[in-house]
PQR file with spaces between the fields and no chain letter, atoms N, CA, C, O and H, PARSE charges and radii, in Angstrom:
ATOM       1  N    MET     1      -2.336   11.170   -1.535 -0.4000 1.5000
ATOM       2  CA   MET     1      -3.354   10.131   -1.672 -0.0000 2.0000
ATOM       3  C    MET     1      -3.225    9.150   -0.504  0.5500 1.7000
ATOM       4  O    MET     1      -2.120    8.834   -0.065 -0.5500 1.4000
ATOM       5  N    ASP     2      -4.341    8.688   -0.022 -0.4000 1.5000
ATOM       6  CA   ASP     2      -4.326    7.878    1.197 -0.0000 2.0000
ATOM       7  C    ASP     2      -4.304    6.371    0.977  0.5500 1.7000
ATOM       8  O    ASP     2      -4.177    5.624    1.948 -0.5500 1.4000
ATOM       9  H    ASP     2      -5.239    8.945   -0.379  0.4000 1.0000
ATOM      10  N    GLY     3      -4.422    5.897   -0.251 -0.4000 1.5000
ATOM      11  CA   GLY     3      -4.283    4.466   -0.511 -0.0000 2.0000
ATOM      12  C    GLY     3      -5.532    3.632   -0.358  0.5500 1.7000
ATOM      13  O    GLY     3      -5.447    2.404   -0.338 -0.5500 1.4000
ATOM      14  H    GLY     3      -4.526    6.503   -1.039  0.4000 1.0000
ATOM      15  N    ARG     4      -6.705    4.264   -0.248 -0.4000 1.5000
ATOM      16  CA   ARG     4      -7.937    3.487   -0.104 -0.0000 2.0000
ATOM      17  C    ARG     4      -8.609    3.206   -1.444  0.5500 1.7000
ATOM      18  O    ARG     4      -9.484    2.344   -1.524 -0.5500 1.4000
ATOM      19  H    ARG     4      -6.775    5.261   -0.265  0.4000 1.0000
ATOM      20  N    LYS     5      -8.208    3.930   -2.509 -0.4000 1.5000
ATOM      21  CA   LYS     5      -8.765    3.707   -3.845 -0.0000 2.0000
ATOM      22  C    LYS     5      -7.751    2.963   -4.700  0.5500 1.7000
ATOM      23  O    LYS     5      -6.596    3.376   -4.805 -0.5500 1.4000
ATOM      24  H    LYS     5      -7.497    4.630   -2.444  0.4000 1.0000
ATOM      25  N    ARG     6      -8.181    1.871   -5.307 -0.4000 1.5000
ATOM      26  CA   ARG     6      -7.299    1.054   -6.139 -0.0000 2.0000
ATOM      27  C    ARG     6      -6.768    1.849   -7.325  0.5500 1.7000
ATOM      28  O    ARG     6      -5.632    1.638   -7.750 -0.5500 1.4000
ATOM      29  H    ARG     6      -9.119    1.535   -5.222  0.4000 1.0000
ATOM      30  N    ALA     7      -7.573    2.759   -7.862 -0.4000 1.5000
ATOM      31  CA   ALA     7      -7.180    3.548   -9.033 -0.0000 2.0000
ATOM      32  C    ALA     7      -5.982    4.456   -8.754  0.5500 1.7000
ATOM      33  O    ALA     7      -5.282    4.849   -9.687 -0.5500 1.4000
ATOM      34  H    ALA     7      -8.496    2.930   -7.516  0.4000 1.0000
ATOM      35  N    ASP     8      -5.734    4.794   -7.487 -0.4000 1.5000
ATOM      36  CA   ASP     8      -4.618    5.674   -7.127 -0.0000 2.0000
ATOM      37  C    ASP     8      -3.284    4.947   -7.049  0.5500 1.7000
ATOM      38  O    ASP     8      -2.238    5.581   -6.909 -0.5500 1.4000
ATOM      39  H    ASP     8      -6.302    4.474   -6.729  0.4000 1.0000
ATOM      40  N    ILE     9      -3.313    3.615   -7.139 -0.4000 1.5000
ATOM      41  CA   ILE     9      -2.113    2.796   -6.941 -0.0000 2.0000
ATOM      42  C    ILE     9      -1.787    2.072   -8.240  0.5500 1.7000
ATOM      43  O    ILE     9      -2.673    1.514   -8.888 -0.5500 1.4000
ATOM      44  H    ILE     9      -4.163    3.100   -7.253  0.4000 1.0000
ATOM      45  N    SER    10      -0.516    2.084   -8.614 -0.4000 1.5000
ATOM      46  CA   SER    10      -0.103    1.381   -9.820 -0.0000 2.0000
ATOM      47  C    SER    10       1.151    0.559   -9.529  0.5500 1.7000
ATOM      48  O    SER    10       1.853    0.807   -8.548 -0.5500 1.4000
ATOM      49  H    SER    10       0.204    2.538   -8.088  0.4000 1.0000
ATOM      50  N    ILE    11       1.421   -0.407  -10.378 -0.4000 1.5000
ATOM      51  CA   ILE    11       2.625   -1.227  -10.247 -0.0000 2.0000
ATOM      52  C    ILE    11       3.837   -0.300  -10.356  0.5500 1.7000
ATOM      53  O    ILE    11       3.911    0.533  -11.259 -0.5500 1.4000
ATOM      54  H    ILE    11       0.850   -0.609  -11.175  0.4000 1.0000
ATOM      55  N    GLY    12       4.776   -0.452   -9.436 -0.4000 1.5000
ATOM      56  CA   GLY    12       5.970    0.386   -9.431 -0.0000 2.0000
ATOM      57  C    GLY    12       5.819    1.676   -8.647  0.5500 1.7000
ATOM      58  O    GLY    12       6.787    2.421   -8.492 -0.5500 1.4000
ATOM      59  H    GLY    12       4.716   -1.129   -8.702  0.4000 1.0000
ATOM      60  N    ALA    13       4.610    1.954   -8.147 -0.4000 1.5000
ATOM      61  CA   ALA    13       4.382    3.182   -7.379 -0.0000 2.0000
ATOM      62  C    ALA    13       5.121    3.116   -6.044  0.5500 1.7000
ATOM      63  O    ALA    13       5.252    2.049   -5.444 -0.5500 1.4000
ATOM      64  H    ALA    13       3.824    1.348   -8.273  0.4000 1.0000
ATOM      65  N    GLU    14       5.599    4.267   -5.594 -0.4000 1.5000
ATOM      66  CA   GLU    14       6.273    4.373   -4.298 -0.0000 2.0000
ATOM      67  C    GLU    14       5.206    4.603   -3.240  0.5500 1.7000
ATOM      68  O    GLU    14       4.442    5.566   -3.317 -0.5500 1.4000
ATOM      69  H    GLU    14       5.493    5.134   -6.081  0.4000 1.0000
ATOM      70  N    VAL    15       5.155    3.705   -2.243 -0.4000 1.5000
ATOM      71  CA   VAL    15       4.089    3.764   -1.244 -0.0000 2.0000
ATOM      72  C    VAL    15       4.623    3.551    0.168  0.5500 1.7000
ATOM      73  O    VAL    15       5.755    3.112    0.371 -0.5500 1.4000
ATOM      74  H    VAL    15       5.776    2.924   -2.181  0.4000 1.0000
ATOM      75  N    GLN    16       3.770    3.876    1.134 -0.4000 1.5000
ATOM      76  CA   GLN    16       4.014    3.545    2.532 -0.0000 2.0000
ATOM      77  C    GLN    16       2.897    2.597    2.940  0.5500 1.7000
ATOM      78  O    GLN    16       1.720    2.891    2.729 -0.5500 1.4000
ATOM      79  H    GLN    16       2.850    4.233    0.969  0.4000 1.0000
ATOM      80  N    ILE    17       3.265    1.456    3.528 -0.4000 1.5000
ATOM      81  CA   ILE    17       2.272    0.468    3.948 -0.0000 2.0000
ATOM      82  C    ILE    17       2.421    0.183    5.434  0.5500 1.7000
ATOM      83  O    ILE    17       3.451    0.468    6.044 -0.5500 1.4000
ATOM      84  H    ILE    17       4.221    1.217    3.699  0.4000 1.0000
ATOM      85  N    VAL    18       1.363   -0.388    5.998 -0.4000 1.5000
ATOM      86  CA   VAL    18       1.438   -0.901    7.360 -0.0000 2.0000
ATOM      87  C    VAL    18       1.338   -2.421    7.255  0.5500 1.7000
ATOM      88  O    VAL    18       0.390   -2.958    6.681 -0.5500 1.4000
ATOM      89  H    VAL    18       0.526   -0.620    5.502  0.4000 1.0000
ATOM      90  N    LEU    19       2.329   -3.099    7.816 -0.4000 1.5000
ATOM      91  CA   LEU    19       2.352   -4.561    7.814 -0.0000 2.0000
ATOM      92  C    LEU    19       1.377   -5.089    8.854  0.5500 1.7000
ATOM      93  O    LEU    19       1.031   -4.374    9.795 -0.5500 1.4000
ATOM      94  H    LEU    19       3.099   -2.664    8.282  0.4000 1.0000
ATOM      95  N    LYS    20       0.927   -6.333    8.698 -0.4000 1.5000
ATOM      96  CA   LYS    20      -0.032   -6.945    9.629 -0.0000 2.0000
ATOM      97  C    LYS    20       0.457   -6.836   11.077  0.5500 1.7000
ATOM      98  O    LYS    20      -0.306   -6.466   11.969 -0.5500 1.4000
ATOM      99  H    LYS    20       1.208   -6.914    7.934  0.4000 1.0000
ATOM     100  N    GLN    21       1.739   -7.163   11.303 -0.4000 1.5000
ATOM     101  CA   GLN    21       2.261   -7.156   12.673 -0.0000 2.0000
ATOM     102  C    GLN    21       2.449   -5.740   13.220  0.5500 1.7000
ATOM     103  O    GLN    21       2.651   -5.571   14.423 -0.5500 1.4000
ATOM     104  H    GLN    21       2.359   -7.463   10.578  0.4000 1.0000
ATOM     105  N    ASP    22       2.385   -4.718   12.357 -0.4000 1.5000
ATOM     106  CA   ASP    22       2.554   -3.332   12.794 -0.0000 2.0000
ATOM     107  C    ASP    22       1.237   -2.570   12.892  0.5500 1.7000
ATOM     108  O    ASP    22       1.248   -1.359   13.114 -0.5500 1.4000
ATOM     109  H    ASP    22       2.221   -4.855   11.381  0.4000 1.0000
ATOM     110  N    GLN    23       0.102   -3.252   12.731 -0.4000 1.5000
ATOM     111  CA   GLN    23      -1.178   -2.558   12.741 -0.0000 2.0000
ATOM     112  C    GLN    23      -1.464   -1.863   14.063  0.5500 1.7000
ATOM     113  O    GLN    23      -2.055   -0.784   14.068 -0.5500 1.4000
ATOM     114  H    GLN    23       0.093   -4.236   12.550  0.4000 1.0000
ATOM     115  N    ARG    24      -1.064   -2.446   15.173 -0.4000 1.5000
ATOM     116  CA   ARG    24      -1.302   -1.829   16.481 -0.0000 2.0000
ATOM     117  C    ARG    24      -0.481   -0.559   16.670  0.5500 1.7000
ATOM     118  O    ARG    24      -0.979    0.429   17.210 -0.5500 1.4000
ATOM     119  H    ARG    24      -0.583   -3.323   15.169  0.4000 1.0000
ATOM     120  N    THR    25       0.780   -0.581   16.227 -0.4000 1.5000
ATOM     121  CA   THR    25       1.656    0.577   16.405 -0.0000 2.0000
ATOM     122  C    THR    25       1.507    1.591   15.284  0.5500 1.7000
ATOM     123  O    THR    25       1.785    2.775   15.476 -0.5500 1.4000
ATOM     124  H    THR    25       1.185   -1.383   15.788  0.4000 1.0000
ATOM     125  N    GLY    26       1.069    1.136   14.114 -0.4000 1.5000
ATOM     126  CA   GLY    26       0.929    2.028   12.973 -0.0000 2.0000
ATOM     127  C    GLY    26       2.242    2.335   12.278  0.5500 1.7000
ATOM     128  O    GLY    26       2.314    3.258   11.467 -0.5500 1.4000
ATOM     129  H    GLY    26       0.843    0.175   13.958  0.4000 1.0000
ATOM     130  N    GLU    27       3.292    1.565   12.590 -0.4000 1.5000
ATOM     131  CA   GLU    27       4.599    1.776   11.971 -0.0000 2.0000
ATOM     132  C    GLU    27       4.516    1.544   10.465  0.5500 1.7000
ATOM     133  O    GLU    27       3.977    0.534   10.012 -0.5500 1.4000
ATOM     134  H    GLU    27       3.234    0.815   13.249  0.4000 1.0000
ATOM     135  N    LEU    28       5.051    2.484    9.698 -0.4000 1.5000
ATOM     136  CA   LEU    28       4.963    2.411    8.240 -0.0000 2.0000
ATOM     137  C    LEU    28       6.232    1.832    7.633  0.5500 1.7000
ATOM     138  O    LEU    28       7.335    2.036    8.141 -0.5500 1.4000
ATOM     139  H    LEU    28       5.489    3.305   10.066  0.4000 1.0000
ATOM     140  N    THR    29       6.053    1.110    6.542 -0.4000 1.5000
ATOM     141  CA   THR    29       7.146    0.524    5.776 -0.0000 2.0000
ATOM     142  C    THR    29       7.098    1.129    4.380  0.5500 1.7000
ATOM     143  O    THR    29       6.026    1.258    3.789 -0.5500 1.4000
ATOM     144  H    THR    29       5.157    0.944    6.130  0.4000 1.0000
ATOM     145  N    HIS    30       8.253    1.498    3.860 -0.4000 1.5000
ATOM     146  CA   HIS    30       8.359    2.177    2.579 -0.0000 2.0000
ATOM     147  C    HIS    30       8.806    1.187    1.504  0.5500 1.7000
ATOM     148  O    HIS    30       9.642    0.321    1.760 -0.5500 1.4000
ATOM     149  H    HIS    30       9.124    1.393    4.341  0.4000 1.0000
ATOM     150  N    GLY    31       8.244    1.319    0.297 -0.4000 1.5000
ATOM     151  CA   GLY    31       8.683    0.452   -0.793 -0.0000 2.0000
ATOM     152  C    GLY    31       7.951    0.745   -2.088  0.5500 1.7000
ATOM     153  O    GLY    31       7.221    1.728   -2.209 -0.5500 1.4000
ATOM     154  H    GLY    31       7.565    2.023    0.089  0.4000 1.0000
ATOM     155  N    PHE    32       8.169   -0.144   -3.057 -0.4000 1.5000
ATOM     156  CA   PHE    32       7.575   -0.006   -4.383 -0.0000 2.0000
ATOM     157  C    PHE    32       6.654   -1.186   -4.658  0.5500 1.7000
ATOM     158  O    PHE    32       6.995   -2.328   -4.349 -0.5500 1.4000
ATOM     159  H    PHE    32       8.762   -0.943   -2.959  0.4000 1.0000
ATOM     160  N    VAL    33       5.488   -0.915   -5.239 -0.4000 1.5000
ATOM     161  CA   VAL    33       4.461   -1.932   -5.468 -0.0000 2.0000
ATOM     162  C    VAL    33       4.900   -2.918   -6.545  0.5500 1.7000
ATOM     163  O    VAL    33       5.252   -2.531   -7.659 -0.5500 1.4000
ATOM     164  H    VAL    33       5.211    0.012   -5.491  0.4000 1.0000
ATOM     165  N    GLN    34       4.872   -4.206   -6.188 -0.4000 1.5000
ATOM     166  CA   GLN    34       5.113   -5.267   -7.158 -0.0000 2.0000
ATOM     167  C    GLN    34       3.794   -5.808   -7.694  0.5500 1.7000
ATOM     168  O    GLN    34       3.666   -6.107   -8.881 -0.5500 1.4000
ATOM     169  H    GLN    34       4.586   -4.521   -5.283  0.4000 1.0000
ATOM     170  N    ARG    35       2.805   -5.930   -6.793 -0.4000 1.5000
ATOM     171  CA   ARG    35       1.511   -6.503   -7.164 -0.0000 2.0000
ATOM     172  C    ARG    35       0.419   -5.923   -6.273  0.5500 1.7000
ATOM     173  O    ARG    35       0.623   -5.733   -5.074 -0.5500 1.4000
ATOM     174  H    ARG    35       2.909   -5.687   -5.828  0.4000 1.0000
ATOM     175  N    ILE    36      -0.743   -5.644   -6.862 -0.4000 1.5000
ATOM     176  CA   ILE    36      -1.907   -5.179   -6.109 -0.0000 2.0000
ATOM     177  C    ILE    36      -2.757   -6.405   -5.793  0.5500 1.7000
ATOM     178  O    ILE    36      -3.181   -7.115   -6.704 -0.5500 1.4000
ATOM     179  H    ILE    36      -0.909   -5.799   -7.836  0.4000 1.0000
ATOM     180  N    LEU    37      -3.009   -6.658   -4.515 -0.4000 1.5000
ATOM     181  CA   LEU    37      -3.699   -7.873   -4.090 -0.0000 2.0000
ATOM     182  C    LEU    37      -5.196   -7.691   -3.894  0.5500 1.7000
ATOM     183  O    LEU    37      -5.952   -8.650   -4.046 -0.5500 1.4000
ATOM     184  H    LEU    37      -2.665   -6.080   -3.774  0.4000 1.0000
ATOM     185  N    THR    38      -5.646   -6.483   -3.558 -0.4000 1.5000
ATOM     186  CA   THR    38      -7.078   -6.223   -3.351 -0.0000 2.0000
ATOM     187  C    THR    38      -7.764   -6.109   -4.705  0.5500 1.7000
ATOM     188  O    THR    38      -7.309   -5.373   -5.581 -0.5500 1.4000
ATOM     189  H    THR    38      -5.033   -5.704   -3.434  0.4000 1.0000
ATOM     190  N    LYS    39      -8.861   -6.839   -4.872 -0.4000 1.5000
ATOM     191  CA   LYS    39      -9.595   -6.826   -6.146 -0.0000 2.0000
ATOM     192  C    LYS    39     -10.608   -5.691   -6.232  0.5500 1.7000
ATOM     193  O    LYS    39     -10.872   -5.186   -7.323 -0.5500 1.4000
ATOM     194  H    LYS    39      -9.231   -7.437   -4.161  0.4000 1.0000
ATOM     195  N    SER    40     -11.180   -5.281   -5.099 -0.4000 1.5000
ATOM     196  CA   SER    40     -12.217   -4.243   -5.120 -0.0000 2.0000
ATOM     197  C    SER    40     -11.599   -2.869   -5.400  0.5500 1.7000
ATOM     198  O    SER    40     -10.401   -2.671   -5.201 -0.5500 1.4000
ATOM     199  H    SER    40     -10.965   -5.692   -4.212  0.4000 1.0000
ATOM     200  N    SER    41     -12.418   -1.930   -5.859 -0.4000 1.5000
ATOM     201  CA   SER    41     -11.935   -0.597   -6.223 -0.0000 2.0000
ATOM     202  C    SER    41     -11.674    0.288   -5.002  0.5500 1.7000
ATOM     203  O    SER    41     -10.981    1.300   -5.108 -0.5500 1.4000
ATOM     204  H    SER    41     -13.391   -2.091   -6.020  0.4000 1.0000
ATOM     205  N    PHE    42     -12.231   -0.093   -3.833 -0.4000 1.5000
ATOM     206  CA   PHE    42     -12.069    0.693   -2.613 -0.0000 2.0000
ATOM     207  C    PHE    42     -12.009   -0.238   -1.415  0.5500 1.7000
ATOM     208  O    PHE    42     -12.725   -1.238   -1.363 -0.5500 1.4000
ATOM     209  H    PHE    42     -12.793   -0.915   -3.747  0.4000 1.0000
ATOM     210  N    HIS    43     -11.157    0.089   -0.453 -0.4000 1.5000
ATOM     211  CA   HIS    43     -11.120   -0.645    0.814 -0.0000 2.0000
ATOM     212  C    HIS    43     -10.890    0.373    1.925  0.5500 1.7000
ATOM     213  O    HIS    43      -9.943    1.155    1.846 -0.5500 1.4000
ATOM     214  H    HIS    43     -10.576    0.902   -0.495  0.4000 1.0000
ATOM     215  N    PRO    44     -11.741    0.383    2.972 -0.5600 1.5000
ATOM     216  CA   PRO    44     -11.648    1.412    4.014  0.2800 2.0000
ATOM     217  C    PRO    44     -10.340    1.400    4.818  0.5500 1.7000
ATOM     218  O    PRO    44      -9.972    2.419    5.401 -0.5500 1.4000
ATOM     219  N    HIS    45      -9.642    0.271    4.855 -0.4000 1.5000
ATOM     220  CA   HIS    45      -8.383    0.192    5.614 -0.0000 2.0000
ATOM     221  C    HIS    45      -7.159    0.300    4.719  0.5500 1.7000
ATOM     222  O    HIS    45      -6.030    0.235    5.204 -0.5500 1.4000
ATOM     223  H    HIS    45      -9.942   -0.557    4.381  0.4000 1.0000
ATOM     224  N    GLY    46      -7.368    0.463    3.431 -0.4000 1.5000
ATOM     225  CA   GLY    46      -6.254    0.580    2.487 -0.0000 2.0000
ATOM     226  C    GLY    46      -6.177   -0.634    1.572  0.5500 1.7000
ATOM     227  O    GLY    46      -6.514   -1.750    1.967 -0.5500 1.4000
ATOM     228  H    GLY    46      -8.286    0.516    3.037  0.4000 1.0000
ATOM     229  N    ILE    47      -5.733   -0.399    0.358 -0.4000 1.5000
ATOM     230  CA   ILE    47      -5.576   -1.467   -0.632 -0.0000 2.0000
ATOM     231  C    ILE    47      -4.373   -2.328   -0.238  0.5500 1.7000
ATOM     232  O    ILE    47      -3.314   -1.801    0.103 -0.5500 1.4000
ATOM     233  H    ILE    47      -5.459    0.508    0.037  0.4000 1.0000
ATOM     234  N    LYS    48      -4.537   -3.640   -0.284 -0.4000 1.5000
ATOM     235  CA   LYS    48      -3.458   -4.547    0.080 -0.0000 2.0000
ATOM     236  C    LYS    48      -2.541   -4.774   -1.120  0.5500 1.7000
ATOM     237  O    LYS    48      -3.001   -5.085   -2.218 -0.5500 1.4000
ATOM     238  H    LYS    48      -5.397   -4.068   -0.561  0.4000 1.0000
ATOM     239  N    VAL    49      -1.228   -4.611   -0.891 -0.4000 1.5000
ATOM     240  CA   VAL    49      -0.237   -4.771   -1.956 -0.0000 2.0000
ATOM     241  C    VAL    49       0.939   -5.618   -1.484  0.5500 1.7000
ATOM     242  O    VAL    49       1.166   -5.789   -0.287 -0.5500 1.4000
ATOM     243  H    VAL    49      -0.854   -4.358    0.001  0.4000 1.0000
ATOM     244  N    ARG    50       1.681   -6.145   -2.460 -0.4000 1.5000
ATOM     245  CA   ARG    50       2.969   -6.806   -2.192 -0.0000 2.0000
ATOM     246  C    ARG    50       4.051   -5.876   -2.724  0.5500 1.7000
ATOM     247  O    ARG    50       3.992   -5.435   -3.871 -0.5500 1.4000
ATOM     248  H    ARG    50       1.496   -6.006   -3.432  0.4000 1.0000
ATOM     249  N    LEU    51       5.037   -5.583   -1.885 -0.4000 1.5000
ATOM     250  CA   LEU    51       6.150   -4.741   -2.301 -0.0000 2.0000
ATOM     251  C    LEU    51       7.177   -5.575   -3.065  0.5500 1.7000
ATOM     252  O    LEU    51       7.124   -6.805   -3.048 -0.5500 1.4000
ATOM     253  H    LEU    51       5.085   -5.942   -0.953  0.4000 1.0000
ATOM     254  N    GLU    52       8.109   -4.900   -3.732 -0.4000 1.5000
ATOM     255  CA   GLU    52       9.140   -5.589   -4.508 -0.0000 2.0000
ATOM     256  C    GLU    52      10.015   -6.490   -3.641  0.5500 1.7000
ATOM     257  O    GLU    52      10.580   -7.464   -4.137 -0.5500 1.4000
ATOM     258  H    GLU    52       8.152   -3.901   -3.746  0.4000 1.0000
ATOM     259  N    ASP    53      10.133   -6.173   -2.345 -0.4000 1.5000
ATOM     260  CA   ASP    53      10.940   -7.021   -1.447 -0.0000 2.0000
ATOM     261  C    ASP    53      10.128   -8.161   -0.831  0.5500 1.7000
ATOM     262  O    ASP    53      10.645   -8.903    0.004 -0.5500 1.4000
ATOM     263  H    ASP    53       9.674   -5.381   -1.942  0.4000 1.0000
ATOM     264  N    GLY    54       8.848   -8.310   -1.238 -0.4000 1.5000
ATOM     265  CA   GLY    54       8.029   -9.433   -0.791 -0.0000 2.0000
ATOM     266  C    GLY    54       7.123   -9.153    0.391  0.5500 1.7000
ATOM     267  O    GLY    54       6.284   -9.991    0.724 -0.5500 1.4000
ATOM     268  H    GLY    54       8.428   -7.707   -1.916  0.4000 1.0000
ATOM     269  N    GLN    55       7.259   -8.008    1.036 -0.4000 1.5000
ATOM     270  CA   GLN    55       6.409   -7.684    2.181 -0.0000 2.0000
ATOM     271  C    GLN    55       4.999   -7.338    1.710  0.5500 1.7000
ATOM     272  O    GLN    55       4.815   -6.733    0.654 -0.5500 1.4000
ATOM     273  H    GLN    55       7.940   -7.327    0.766  0.4000 1.0000
ATOM     274  N    VAL    56       3.996   -7.733    2.520 -0.4000 1.5000
ATOM     275  CA   VAL    56       2.596   -7.503    2.180 -0.0000 2.0000
ATOM     276  C    VAL    56       1.959   -6.645    3.255  0.5500 1.7000
ATOM     277  O    VAL    56       2.145   -6.887    4.448 -0.5500 1.4000
ATOM     278  H    VAL    56       4.145   -8.224    3.378  0.4000 1.0000
ATOM     279  N    GLY    57       1.201   -5.633    2.824 -0.4000 1.5000
ATOM     280  CA   GLY    57       0.511   -4.781    3.781 -0.0000 2.0000
ATOM     281  C    GLY    57      -0.489   -3.885    3.080  0.5500 1.7000
ATOM     282  O    GLY    57      -0.657   -3.943    1.862 -0.5500 1.4000
ATOM     283  H    GLY    57       1.050   -5.437    1.855  0.4000 1.0000
ATOM     284  N    ARG    58      -1.151   -3.056    3.871 -0.4000 1.5000
ATOM     285  CA   ARG    58      -2.164   -2.151    3.335 -0.0000 2.0000
ATOM     286  C    ARG    58      -1.578   -0.750    3.159  0.5500 1.7000
ATOM     287  O    ARG    58      -0.889   -0.231    4.038 -0.5500 1.4000
ATOM     288  H    ARG    58      -1.015   -3.009    4.861  0.4000 1.0000
ATOM     289  N    VAL    59      -1.868   -0.152    2.004 -0.4000 1.5000
ATOM     290  CA   VAL    59      -1.326    1.157    1.658 -0.0000 2.0000
ATOM     291  C    VAL    59      -1.934    2.233    2.553  0.5500 1.7000
ATOM     292  O    VAL    59      -3.154    2.334    2.679 -0.5500 1.4000
ATOM     293  H    VAL    59      -2.428   -0.573    1.290  0.4000 1.0000
ATOM     294  N    LYS    60      -1.075    3.025    3.165 -0.4000 1.5000
ATOM     295  CA   LYS    60      -1.498    4.159    3.986 -0.0000 2.0000
ATOM     296  C    LYS    60      -1.154    5.482    3.321  0.5500 1.7000
ATOM     297  O    LYS    60      -1.663    6.529    3.719 -0.5500 1.4000
ATOM     298  H    LYS    60      -0.083    2.943    3.062  0.4000 1.0000
ATOM     299  N    GLY    61      -0.296    5.442    2.315 -0.4000 1.5000
ATOM     300  CA   GLY    61       0.042    6.667    1.593 -0.0000 2.0000
ATOM     301  C    GLY    61       0.771    6.348    0.303  0.5500 1.7000
ATOM     302  O    GLY    61       1.564    5.410    0.231 -0.5500 1.4000
ATOM     303  H    GLY    61       0.117    4.591    1.991  0.4000 1.0000
ATOM     304  N    VAL    62       0.483    7.155   -0.723 -0.4000 1.5000
ATOM     305  CA   VAL    62       1.170    7.033   -2.003 -0.0000 2.0000
ATOM     306  C    VAL    62       2.065    8.256   -2.134  0.5500 1.7000
ATOM     307  O    VAL    62       1.604    9.390   -2.002 -0.5500 1.4000
ATOM     308  H    VAL    62      -0.162    7.917   -0.664  0.4000 1.0000
ATOM     309  N    ILE    63       3.342    8.019   -2.393 -0.4000 1.5000
ATOM     310  CA   ILE    63       4.300    9.110   -2.530 -0.0000 2.0000
ATOM     311  C    ILE    63       4.273    9.563   -3.986  0.5500 1.7000
ATOM     312  O    ILE    63       4.627    8.815   -4.898 -0.5500 1.4000
ATOM     313  H    ILE    63       3.716    7.097   -2.500  0.4000 1.0000
ATOM     314  N    GLU    64       3.844   10.801   -4.176 -0.4000 1.5000
ATOM     315  CA   GLU    64       3.687   11.331   -5.527 -0.0000 2.0000
ATOM     316  C    GLU    64       4.994   11.913   -6.031  0.5500 1.7000
ATOM     317  O    GLU    64       5.729   12.561   -5.286 -0.5500 1.4000
ATOM     318  H    GLU    64       3.556   11.408   -3.436  0.4000 1.0000
ATOM     319  N    GLU    65       5.274   11.676   -7.296 -0.4000 1.5000
ATOM     320  CA   GLU    65       6.475   12.243   -7.922 -0.0000 2.0000
ATOM     321  C    GLU    65       6.184   13.668   -8.356  0.5500 1.7000
ATOM     322  O    GLU    65       5.082   13.982   -8.807 -0.5500 1.4000
ATOM     323  H    GLU    65       4.677   11.149   -7.901  0.4000 1.0000
ATOM     324  N    ASP    66       7.185   14.528   -8.215 -0.4000 1.5000
ATOM     325  CA   ASP    66       7.011   15.936   -8.615 -0.0000 2.0000
ATOM     326  C    ASP    66       7.349   16.133  -10.076  0.5500 1.7000
ATOM     327  O    ASP    66       7.260   17.251  -10.585 -0.5500 1.4000
ATOM     328  H    ASP    66       8.080   14.273   -7.849  0.4000 1.0000
């Protein structure tokens, strides 16, 4: 899942995000969702979330459990 649909993301989900300062390089940060910040059901650049460690960024991938 690519992280552009709010329905694909849940609290506690393992995700990869791009932080604001990393948007140019595309460097991804790994973590677990503490809070979903985007209110709309879809965002073309990714749903904005806060990770459990406090970092905020847009979801670029959701890591699915097997």
